[in-house]
C-alpha positions as CSV (number, residue, x, y, z in Angstrom):
1,V,83.6,83.1,50.0
2,Q,84.9,79.5,49.9
3,A,85.5,78.9,46.2
4,V,86.9,75.4,46.6
5,K,86.0,73.1,49.5
6,G,88.4,70.3,50.4
7,L,89.3,69.2,46.9
8,N,91.3,66.0,46.5
9,F,92.6,64.5,43.3
10,H,95.8,63.2,41.7
11,L,97.4,63.4,38.2
12,D,99.5,60.6,36.8
13,A,102.5,61.2,34.5
14,G,101.4,61.5,30.9
15,E,97.7,61.5,31.8
16,I,95.0,63.8,30.5
17,L,92.6,64.7,33.3
18,G,89.4,66.7,32.7
19,I,87.7,69.0,35.2
20,V,84.2,69.9,34.3
21,G,81.4,72.0,35.9
22,E,79.4,75.2,35.5
23,S,80.7,78.7,36.0
24,G,81.6,79.4,39.6
25,S,82.2,75.7,40.4
26,G,85.8,76.3,41.4
27,K,87.5,74.8,38.4
28,S,89.8,77.8,37.6
29,Q,90.5,78.7,41.2
30,S,91.8,75.1,41.8
31,A,94.2,75.5,38.9
32,L,95.3,79.0,39.9
33,S,96.0,77.6,43.5
34,I,98.4,75.0,42.2
35,L,100.5,77.6,40.6
36,G,100.2,80.2,43.3
37,L,98.4,82.6,41.1
38,L,95.4,83.5,43.3
39,A,94.3,87.1,43.6
40,D,95.6,89.0,46.6
41,N,92.5,88.4,48.6
42,G,92.6,84.7,48.0
43,T,94.3,82.1,50.2
44,A,94.8,78.4,49.6
45,S,95.2,75.7,52.3
46,G,96.0,72.0,52.2
47,T,98.8,70.5,50.1
48,V,99.7,70.4,46.4
49,N,102.5,67.7,46.2
50,F,104.6,67.9,43.0
51,C,107.8,65.7,42.8
52,G,108.0,65.5,46.6
53,Q,107.5,69.3,47.2
54,N,104.4,71.0,48.7
55,L,103.9,73.9,46.2
56,L,101.7,75.8,48.7
57,A,104.5,76.0,51.2
58,L,107.2,77.1,48.7
59,P,108.5,80.7,48.8
60,E,107.7,82.8,45.7
61,A,111.3,82.6,44.4
62,E,111.2,78.8,44.5
63,L,107.7,78.6,43.0
64,R,108.8,80.8,40.1
65,K,111.4,78.2,39.1
66,I,108.6,75.6,38.8
67,R,105.9,77.9,37.3
68,G,106.4,77.9,33.5
69,K,109.3,75.5,33.5
70,R,107.8,72.4,35.2
71,I,104.1,73.4,35.2
72,S,102.7,75.7,32.5
73,M,99.2,77.1,32.1
74,V,97.2,78.1,29.0
75,F,94.4,80.6,29.7
76,Q,91.0,81.0,28.1
77,D,91.6,84.3,26.3
78,P,95.0,84.4,24.5
79,M,94.6,88.1,23.6
80,T,94.6,89.0,27.3
81,S,97.5,86.6,28.0
82,L,99.8,87.9,25.3
83,N,101.4,91.4,25.5
84,P,100.0,93.5,22.7
85,Y,103.1,95.7,22.6
86,L,105.6,92.9,22.0
87,T,106.0,90.7,18.9
88,I,105.6,86.9,19.3
89,A,109.4,86.6,18.9
90,G,110.0,89.0,21.8
91,Q,107.5,87.3,24.1
92,M,108.6,83.7,23.4
93,T,112.4,84.3,23.5
94,Q,111.9,86.2,26.8
95,V,110.3,83.1,28.4
96,L,113.1,80.9,27.1
97,R,116.0,83.1,28.1
98,Q,114.6,83.7,31.5
99,H,114.9,80.0,32.4
100,K,117.8,78.9,30.1
101,K,121.2,80.4,29.2
102,L,120.8,80.5,25.4
103,S,122.0,82.9,22.8
104,K,119.4,85.0,21.1
105,E,119.8,83.0,17.9
106,A,119.4,79.6,19.6
107,A,116.4,80.9,21.5
108,Q,114.7,82.1,18.3
109,E,115.5,78.8,16.5
110,H,113.9,76.8,19.4
111,C,110.8,79.1,19.3
112,V,110.3,78.6,15.6
113,E,110.6,74.8,16.1
114,M,107.9,74.9,18.8
115,L,105.6,77.1,16.6
116,E,106.0,74.6,13.9
117,A,105.2,71.8,16.3
118,V,101.8,73.4,17.1
119,K,101.1,73.7,13.4
120,I,101.6,77.5,12.9
121,P,101.9,77.8,9.0
122,D,105.0,79.7,7.9
123,A,106.2,79.9,11.5
124,R,109.4,81.7,10.6
125,K,107.5,84.5,8.7
126,C,105.0,84.8,11.5
127,F,107.6,85.1,14.2
128,D,108.0,88.9,14.1
129,R,104.2,89.6,14.0
130,Y,102.2,91.1,16.9
131,P,99.4,89.2,18.6
132,H,96.6,91.2,16.9
133,E,97.8,90.0,13.5
134,F,96.8,86.4,14.4
135,S,93.3,84.9,14.5
136,G,92.0,83.6,17.8
137,G,92.9,80.1,17.0
138,M,96.4,81.0,16.0
139,R,96.9,83.1,19.1
140,Q,95.9,80.1,21.2
141,R,98.4,78.0,19.3
142,V,101.1,80.6,20.1
143,M,100.2,80.5,23.8
144,I,100.4,76.7,23.8
145,A,103.8,76.9,22.0
146,S,105.1,79.3,24.6
147,C,104.0,77.0,27.4
148,L,105.8,74.1,25.8
149,L,109.1,75.8,25.3
150,L,110.5,74.6,28.6
151,S,109.2,71.0,28.2
152,P,106.9,71.1,31.3
153,D,105.7,68.0,33.0
154,I,102.2,69.4,33.4
155,L,100.2,71.6,31.1
156,I,97.1,73.2,32.7
157,A,94.6,74.3,30.0
158,D,91.9,76.5,31.5
159,E,89.0,76.6,29.1
160,P,91.4,77.0,26.1
161,T,88.7,76.5,23.4
162,T,85.7,78.2,25.0
163,A,86.3,81.5,23.0
164,L,87.0,79.7,19.8
165,D,84.8,78.5,16.9
166,V,83.9,74.8,16.9
167,T,86.1,74.3,13.8
168,V,89.1,75.8,15.5
169,Q,88.2,74.0,18.7
170,A,88.5,70.7,16.9
171,Q,92.0,71.7,15.7
172,I,93.2,72.7,19.2
173,I,91.8,69.5,20.7
174,R,93.7,67.5,18.1
175,L,96.8,69.5,19.0
176,M,96.4,68.7,22.7
177,Q,96.3,65.0,21.8
178,D,99.4,65.4,19.7
179,I,101.3,67.2,22.5
180,N,100.4,64.5,25.0
181,E,101.6,61.7,22.6
182,R,104.7,63.5,21.3
183,F,106.1,65.0,24.5
184,G,104.4,62.9,27.2
185,T,103.1,66.0,28.8
186,A,100.4,65.5,31.5
187,I,97.4,67.7,30.9
188,I,94.7,69.1,33.2
189,F,92.0,70.2,30.9
190,I,89.4,72.5,32.4
191,T,86.1,73.0,30.5
192,H,82.4,73.1,30.7
193,D,82.0,71.2,27.4
194,L,81.3,67.5,28.1
195,G,81.8,66.7,24.4
196,V,85.4,67.9,24.5
197,V,86.0,65.8,27.6
198,A,84.5,62.7,26.0
199,G,87.0,62.7,23.2
200,L,90.1,63.9,25.0
201,C,90.3,62.9,28.7
202,E,91.1,59.6,30.4
203,R,89.7,60.6,33.8
204,V,87.2,63.3,34.8
205,L,86.4,65.4,37.9
206,V,82.9,66.9,38.2
207,M,82.8,70.0,40.3
208,H,79.8,72.1,41.6
209,E,79.9,75.1,43.9
210,G,83.5,74.3,45.1
211,D,82.7,70.6,45.8
212,L,83.9,67.5,44.0
213,M,80.7,65.8,43.1
214,E,82.2,62.7,41.3
215,E,85.5,61.4,40.0
216,G,86.2,58.5,37.7
217,T,87.3,57.2,34.3
218,T,85.7,59.0,31.4
219,R,83.6,56.0,30.4
220,K,82.4,55.5,34.0
221,I,81.4,59.2,34.4
222,F,79.5,59.2,31.0
223,Y,77.9,55.7,31.1
224,Q,77.5,55.0,34.8
225,P,77.2,58.4,36.6
226,K,76.2,58.1,40.3
227,N,75.8,61.7,41.3
228,A,72.5,63.5,40.5
229,Y,74.4,66.6,39.4
230,T,76.5,64.6,37.0
231,K,73.4,63.0,35.5
232,A,71.8,66.5,35.1
233,L,74.9,67.8,33.3
234,L,74.9,64.9,30.9
235,E,71.2,65.2,30.2
236,A,71.6,68.9,29.4
237,A,74.6,68.6,27.1
238,P,73.7,69.3,23.4
239,R,74.0,66.3,21.1
240,P,74.4,67.6,17.5
241,H,74.7,64.1,16.0
242,Q,71.8,62.5,17.8
243,Q,68.0,62.7,17.4
244,V,66.6,64.5,20.5
245,T,63.3,66.1,21.4
246,P,63.3,69.6,20.0
247,F,62.0,72.6,21.9
248,I,59.7,73.5,18.9
249,Q,57.2,71.7,16.7
250,R,58.3,71.0,13.2
251,D,55.3,70.8,10.9
252,S,53.8,72.8,8.0
253,E,51.5,74.7,10.3
254,T,54.2,76.1,12.6
255,T,57.1,76.5,10.3
256,G,55.5,78.2,7.3
257,Q,56.7,75.4,5.0
258,G,53.2,75.1,3.5
259,Q,52.7,78.9,3.3
260,D,54.6,79.7,0.2
261,E,51.6,81.5,-1.3
262,T,51.5,84.1,1.5
263,S,54.0,86.9,1.9
264,P,56.8,86.3,4.4
265,L,57.0,88.4,7.5
266,L,60.6,89.3,6.6
267,D,62.2,89.2,3.2
268,V,65.9,90.1,2.6
269,H,67.0,90.4,-0.9
270,N,70.7,90.7,-2.1
271,L,71.7,92.6,1.0
272,R,75.2,94.0,1.2
273,V,76.9,95.7,4.0
274,H,80.4,97.0,3.2
275,F,82.6,99.1,5.5
276,S,85.4,101.4,4.5
277,V,88.5,100.6,6.6
278,K,92.1,102.0,6.7
279,N,94.8,100.2,4.7
280,P,97.4,99.1,7.3
281,E,100.1,99.3,4.7
282,R,99.1,102.7,3.3
283,W,97.2,104.8,5.8
284,S,96.3,107.4,3.2
285,S,94.2,104.8,1.3
286,K,91.0,102.9,2.2
287,L,90.0,99.3,1.8
288,L,86.5,97.7,1.5
289,L,85.5,95.2,4.1
290,K,82.6,93.1,2.7
291,A,80.9,92.0,6.0
292,V,77.7,90.9,4.3
293,D,77.9,90.4,0.5
294,G,74.7,89.5,-1.3
295,V,72.4,87.7,1.3
296,N,69.0,86.5,0.4
297,L,66.6,85.0,3.1
298,S,63.0,85.0,4.1
299,L,61.2,84.3,7.4
300,Q,57.6,83.3,7.8
301,S,55.3,84.3,10.7
302,G,55.9,81.9,13.7
303,E,59.1,80.5,12.2
304,T,62.6,80.2,13.7
305,L,65.5,80.6,11.3
306,G,68.9,79.6,12.8
307,V,71.9,81.4,11.4
308,V,75.3,79.6,12.0
309,G,78.9,80.2,11.0
310,E,82.3,81.0,12.3
311,S,83.2,84.3,14.0
312,G,83.7,87.0,11.4
313,C,81.4,85.4,8.8
314,G,78.9,88.3,9.1
315,K,76.1,86.9,11.3
316,S,75.9,89.8,13.7
317,T,76.3,92.4,10.9
318,L,73.4,90.8,9.1
319,A,71.2,91.1,12.2
320,R,72.1,94.7,12.7
321,A,71.5,95.5,9.1
322,I,68.0,93.9,9.2
323,L,67.2,96.1,12.2
324,R,68.7,99.2,10.5
325,L,71.3,99.5,13.3
326,V,74.0,99.7,10.6
327,P,73.3,101.1,7.1
328,A,73.0,98.7,4.2
329,T,75.3,99.4,1.2
330,S,72.7,97.9,-1.2
331,G,69.9,95.4,-1.3
332,R,66.4,95.3,0.3
333,V,65.0,94.4,3.7
334,C,61.2,94.2,3.8
335,L,59.2,93.7,7.1
336,L,55.4,93.3,6.9
337,G,55.6,94.3,3.3
338,K,57.3,97.6,4.0
339,T,60.9,98.2,2.6
340,L,62.9,99.2,5.7
341,T,66.0,100.2,3.7
342,D,64.0,103.0,1.9
343,L,62.4,104.5,4.9
344,A,63.6,107.7,6.6
345,E,63.9,107.4,10.4
346,P,60.6,109.2,11.2
347,K,58.7,106.6,9.1
348,L,60.9,103.8,10.4
349,R,60.2,104.5,14.0
350,P,56.6,103.0,14.2
351,L,58.1,99.8,12.7
352,R,60.9,99.5,15.2
353,K,58.4,98.2,17.9
354,E,57.7,95.3,15.6
355,M,61.4,94.1,15.7
356,T,63.9,93.9,18.4
357,I,67.1,92.1,19.5
358,I,68.4,90.0,22.3
359,F,72.2,90.4,22.8
360,Q,75.0,87.9,23.5
361,D,76.2,89.2,26.9
362,P,73.2,89.6,29.2
363,L,75.0,91.8,31.8
364,A,76.7,94.0,29.3
365,S,73.5,94.7,27.4
366,L,71.7,96.1,30.5
367,N,72.3,99.5,31.9
368,P,74.1,99.0,35.2
369,R,72.7,102.3,36.6
370,M,69.1,101.5,35.9
371,T,66.8,99.2,37.9
372,V,65.2,96.2,36.2
373,G,61.8,98.0,36.2
374,S,63.3,101.0,34.4
375,I,65.2,98.8,31.9
376,V,62.1,96.8,30.9
377,S,59.7,99.8,30.8
378,E,62.0,102.1,28.8
379,P,60.7,100.8,25.4
380,L,57.1,101.5,26.5
381,W,57.9,105.1,27.4
382,T,59.4,105.6,24.0
383,H,56.8,103.8,21.8
384,R,53.6,104.1,23.9
385,P,53.9,107.5,25.7
386,D,50.0,107.5,26.2
387,L,50.2,104.8,28.9
388,S,49.8,105.8,32.5
389,R,52.5,105.0,35.1
390,Q,50.2,102.3,36.6
391,A,49.6,100.7,33.2
392,V,53.3,100.6,32.5
393,K,54.1,99.0,35.8
394,R,51.3,96.4,35.2
395,E,52.8,95.5,31.7
396,V,56.3,95.3,33.2
397,V,55.2,93.0,36.1
398,E,53.2,90.8,33.6
399,V,56.2,90.3,31.2
400,L,58.6,89.7,34.1
401,Q,56.4,87.0,35.4
402,R,56.0,85.4,32.0
403,V,59.8,85.0,31.6
404,G,60.1,83.5,35.0
405,L,61.0,86.5,37.2
406,G,58.8,87.8,39.9
407,N,58.0,91.5,40.5
408,E,60.2,91.5,43.6
409,G,63.1,92.3,41.4
410,L,61.7,95.6,39.9
411,N,63.9,97.8,42.1
412,R,67.1,95.7,41.9
413,Y,70.0,96.3,39.6
414,P,71.4,94.0,36.9
415,H,74.6,93.1,38.9
416,E,72.4,91.5,41.6
417,F,71.2,88.8,39.2
418,S,72.9,85.7,37.7
419,G,73.7,85.5,34.0
420,G,70.6,83.4,33.2
421,Q,68.4,85.8,35.1
422,C,70.0,88.8,33.3
423,Q,69.2,87.1,30.0
424,R,65.6,86.7,31.1
425,I,65.5,90.4,31.8
426,G,66.8,91.0,28.3
427,I,64.0,88.8,26.9
428,A,61.5,90.7,28.9
429,R,62.7,94.0,27.5
430,A,62.4,92.6,24.0
431,L,58.9,91.2,24.6
432,I,57.4,94.3,26.3
433,L,56.3,95.9,23.0
434,K,54.9,92.5,21.7
435,P,57.0,92.6,18.5
436,R,56.5,90.3,15.5
437,L,60.3,89.7,15.0
438,I,63.0,89.0,17.6
439,I,66.7,88.5,16.5
440,C,68.6,86.5,19.1
441,D,72.3,87.3,18.6
442,E,74.2,84.5,20.4
443,P,71.8,84.7,23.3
444,V,73.0,81.6,25.2
445,S,76.7,81.4,24.3
446,A,77.8,83.1,27.5
447,L,75.7,80.8,29.7
448,D,76.2,77.3,31.2
449,V,74.6,74.4,29.4
450,P,71.7,73.9,31.8
451,I,70.9,77.6,31.7
452,Q,71.1,77.5,27.9
453,N,68.4,74.9,27.8
454,Q,66.2,76.9,30.1
455,I,66.5,80.0,27.9
456,M,65.9,78.1,24.7
457,R,62.9,76.4,26.1
458,L,61.6,79.8,27.3
459,L,62.0,81.3,23.8
460,A,60.2,78.4,22.2
461,D,57.3,78.7,24.7
462,L,57.1,82.4,24.1
463,Q,57.1,81.8,20.3
464,R,54.1,79.5,20.6
465,E,52.3,81.8,22.9
466,F,52.8,85.1,21.0
467,G,53.3,83.8,17.5
468,L,56.9,85.3,17.4
469,S,59.2,84.9,14.5
470,L,62.8,84.4,15.6
471,I,66.2,84.6,13.9
472,F,68.5,82.6,16.2
473,I,72.2,83.4,15.6
474,A,74.9,81.0,16.9
475,H,78.3,79.6,16.0
476,D,77.4,76.2,17.4
477,L,75.2,73.9,15.3
478,A,74.3,71.8,18.4
479,V,72.6,74.8,20.0
480,V,70.4,75.8,17.0
481,R,69.3,72.3,16.1
482,N,66.6,72.0,18.7
483,I,65.1,75.5,18.3
484,S,65.2,76.1,14.6
485,H,62.7,75.1,11.8
486,R,65.3,76.0,9.2
487,I,69.0,76.8,9.4
488,A,71.1,79.1,7.2
489,V,74.8,78.5,7.1
490,M,77.0,81.7,6.5
491,Y,80.6,81.8,5.3
492,L,82.5,85.0,4.7
493,G,79.5,87.3,4.2
494,Q,77.4,84.9,2.1
495,I,74.8,82.2,2.8
496,V,76.1,78.9,1.4
497,E,73.3,76.6,2.5
498,V,69.7,76.9,3.8
499,A,67.7,73.8,4.8
500,P,65.1,72.4,7.2
501,A,66.9,71.8,10.5
502,L,66.8,68.0,10.5
503,D,67.6,67.7,6.7
504,L,70.7,69.8,7.3
505,Y,72.1,67.4,9.9
506,E,71.1,64.2,8.1
507,R,72.2,65.2,4.6
508,P,74.3,68.4,4.4
509,F,75.1,69.4,0.8
510,H,77.9,72.0,1.3
511,P,81.4,70.8,2.4
512,Y,81.5,73.7,4.9
513,T,78.2,72.6,6.5
514,S,79.6,69.1,6.8
515,A,82.8,70.4,8.4
516,L,80.8,72.4,11.0
517,I,78.7,69.4,11.9
518,S,81.7,67.1,12.0
519,A,83.7,69.5,14.3
520,A,80.9,69.6,17.0
521,P,82.0,67.3,19.8
522,V,79.7,64.6,21.0
523,P,79.2,63.9,24.8
524,D,79.7,60.2,24.3
525,P,83.2,58.8,24.7
526,D,82.8,55.8,22.4
527,A,81.0,57.7,19.6
528,E,83.3,60.7,19.8
529,R,86.6,58.6,19.6
530,K,85.3,56.4,16.8
531,R,83.8,58.9,14.4
532,K,85.9,60.4,11.6
533,K,86.2,64.2,11.8
534,Q,86.6,66.6,8.9
535,L,89.2,69.1,10.2
536,L,89.3,72.4,8.3
537,S,92.7,73.7,7.4
538,G,93.6,77.3,7.8
539,D,91.5,80.2,9.1
540,L,88.6,82.2,7.7
541,P,90.0,84.5,4.9
542,S,89.8,88.2,5.2
543,P,86.5,89.8,4.1
544,I,88.7,92.6,2.8
545,S,90.1,90.4,0.1
546,P,87.9,87.3,-0.2
547,P,89.0,84.5,-2.5
548,S,87.8,84.4,-6.1
549,G,85.1,82.0,-7.2
550,C,83.7,80.0,-4.3
551,R,84.8,81.7,-1.1
552,F,85.3,78.4,0.6
553,Q,87.7,77.1,-2.1
554,T,90.8,77.9,-0.1
555,R,89.8,75.5,2.7
556,C,87.8,72.9,0.7
557,R,89.5,69.6,0.0
558,Y,87.2,69.1,-3.0
559,A,88.0,72.4,-4.7
560,E,88.9,72.3,-8.4
561,H,89.5,74.8,-11.2
562,R,85.8,75.7,-11.6
563,C,85.5,76.5,-7.9
564,R,88.3,79.0,-8.2
565,A,87.0,80.6,-11.3
566,E,83.1,80.7,-10.9
567,V,81.0,82.0,-8.1
568,P,78.4,79.3,-7.2
569,E,74.8,80.5,-7.1
570,L,72.3,79.4,-4.5
571,R,70.2,76.7,-6.1
572,R,67.5,74.3,-4.9
573,I,68.1,70.6,-4.4
574,G,64.8,69.2,-2.8
575,Q,64.1,71.5,0.2
576,T,67.7,72.7,0.4
577,L,69.3,75.8,-1.1
578,V,73.0,75.3,-1.6
579,A,75.8,77.3,-3.2
580,C,78.3,74.6,-4.3
581,H,79.2,73.5,-7.8
582,K,79.7,69.8,-6.6
583,A,76.7,69.6,-4.2
584,E,74.9,66.6,-5.7
585,E,78.2,64.7,-6.3
586,L,79.4,65.2,-2.7
587,S,76.0,64.4,-1.1
588,T,75.9,61.0,-2.9
589,G,79.5,60.2,-1.8
590,R,80.9,60.0,-5.3
591,T,83.9,62.3,-4.4
592,H,86.5,61.0,-2.1
């Protein structure tokens, strides 16, 4: 396999260069080749000239002197890059003392200074903690600090924000800009997110299947693309701040907006899901983790409700509680007028065929030892045992064709398909029983942008054809905008705002919603660099000990005494439901 095919590019001192492309385009392999970090079965040819030396020709001992000291690399997942058995202090001082002859005290002091430089709060107190005690965003900051310890000339950042929430991503992007300005570090920023590139990079390389498709300044690539692939990437990029053609129709007939007199398909009332967890400080005692804490929502037939929020806010737990995959602590979930939370499993089973779920990771959600035909037909054998083998095969072939897969894949296994095809298989499995409700739990977050659009268009088409109701869970507001009739915003186990999709973007009432929208990058260099962003401070608080009053008050710049003392209730303002004491005041711009 030739992962990279004759790639040529240069990086100037102090420059930020973006490399974009879909998964498998050769972005990461190019970066790994520069540092001699290819797998044992990989070989690199050509030249990589750095300060007059060809890095590909250097012996490992010489390359080790450059790797980490002159050229550093930040990887996508900080948890797999950091040693879970060593404290942050142990790992950072080890890097420093390996390359410099410093005392332990001097090394520790320099490490603390660098942690402070990447905006780690209370850096000195955090120094002796283990990686698992930090949030994802903080772990990535630690990784960046470690890479900067030796003042490298080049920092290679390989998808450093892909696994992070959009609010944390905005903080890391700002940090990259600060590093470039403060230390003069040249940065190679690898990503598939064109919005990030638009706001950060000076030049861009566009790669596809190992080939360099186009190279140029950021403005030239975005405003005057010459290559057809570059144009297709730009057209597919989600644009959260711009009016685009939605995948769905938004009118009273399709959204249920004019059907208040009818019973909703799904009604969730005051739902709570609490888990008992061990107290890390006293193992003999237990703590209560409030994953979902008093959620109310409804869903009409044929409607799509988007659910957004940061990781850990309770979105997936809410989905599993609705499906009775995790027990509810209290509250009520009604489907088709029947209270699921009160039903014993034998009586619940007939209703299970009316509701199903599509998972985030398409490959991990499919049994690797079963053929596609067996995977898709399994629900039929469980819920419709009266069907003959021929009838089951007929149903399976029909649904596979409907999701864009032919029947030639019936006897193939999941690993033989691409990520997008595996997600289509998951959708076929969900559709096979013709359910009324499908919960889509981050169904496109693991896919490249063009494939994301294909899957969302497919879901919208299927909704129109079968009258499906969808709950579409995502952490990215740009993704849900074009498929949702209404959007619910979750924060720390509670819904803080629910509104029609367009209203939410045009006039958000809750400060958290405004911050989410503001943090989403725009694939337009001029617009992205001019607009004012609302960067959230800190991380999502622990659901074990949520803040008093409004749960967002610890991160809200408008918080006052009332916000810390009183819990805001969801109340209606026009077509919006919002839980904020100052909603009207903020929406009219009277608070600054």
